[in-house]
N, C-alpha and C positions, 0 to 999 in steps of 0.2 A: 501491500502498499506507501513506500512510503514517507518521507514527513505531513502531513495536510492538515492541519489547523481542527481540531477540537472542539468541538461544543460541552460549553455544560454537561457536565450530567442531565439526562432528560430517561421520563420510565415508559417503556413503550410495553405493549399487554400484544398478543397474538400468537399467532404457532406458527412452531419447528418446520420450515420444509428444509427442505433439496432442492439448492439452486445453479450447483458443477457436481461430473460428476468426470469419473476415466474415461476410455476408453472402450472396455470389461467390463464399464455400469457404472463401478463401483458411485455412490458422494463423494464431495471428492471437499464442498464444500457445503455448507447454508447455514441459509438467512427464516427468518421473523415477517409472515405475513401479516400487518394487522389488521385492525376490522376496519379501516376507515383508507381499509387499498394498496399502502403500501409498504414494499414491502425494500427490504436492509437486511444489508449480508453480513452474517457475523465475520468480523474481523476474525485472519485464521489464531490458530489455540492447540498448543499439542493435545489437549484434551478434544476432538473432534469425537474422538469411540460413547465420552458423554452425552454430546449434543447427537447421534447417531439415533439414542434410547430412548431422543426427545424427539422423535420429528413423529409432527400431526399430533404430539399434545400444546397445550394450549398455557400457557406461560407468561412470565412476566418481570423484563427485564431488567436496568438500570447499566449504563454508562454514555459514552460519551459519541457521540457524529461526527466523518465528518466522510468526501466525496472522495471514491477516490478517480485515478487519471485514465476508465470506463466513461467515468461522468455516475460512478456505483453512492448510492448512500452500503457506508458502512459502521458496524457498531462495534466498539468494544467493547463489551460484554460485565462491567465492576463487581455483576450483582446479579445476580437471580431464581428465579421460584416459581414452583410447578402451578399450577392450577385444579384446584381437585373441582367438578361439580360450581364454579363461580368464583369459589372461596379460593388468596393465598395459601398458600402453604409452607 
């Protein structure tokens, strides 16, 4: 992503979705689709397996947003919570 200016922390709520795939079809990047139809790429992290386990789950994320060289909004996640039946856990 390079050094881009990151916003102050924001809180986003939405569903974890796949946003990148390898040639063999494995998910290589994930993001969040918010309920106002915005998509944010989650900044690369060594914990991709954690996010893969949350695909299609509702979450609340806190972090800063930057725009990468491709014009995509990228969220650097500082913390997150899984939403269960409308309640933050």
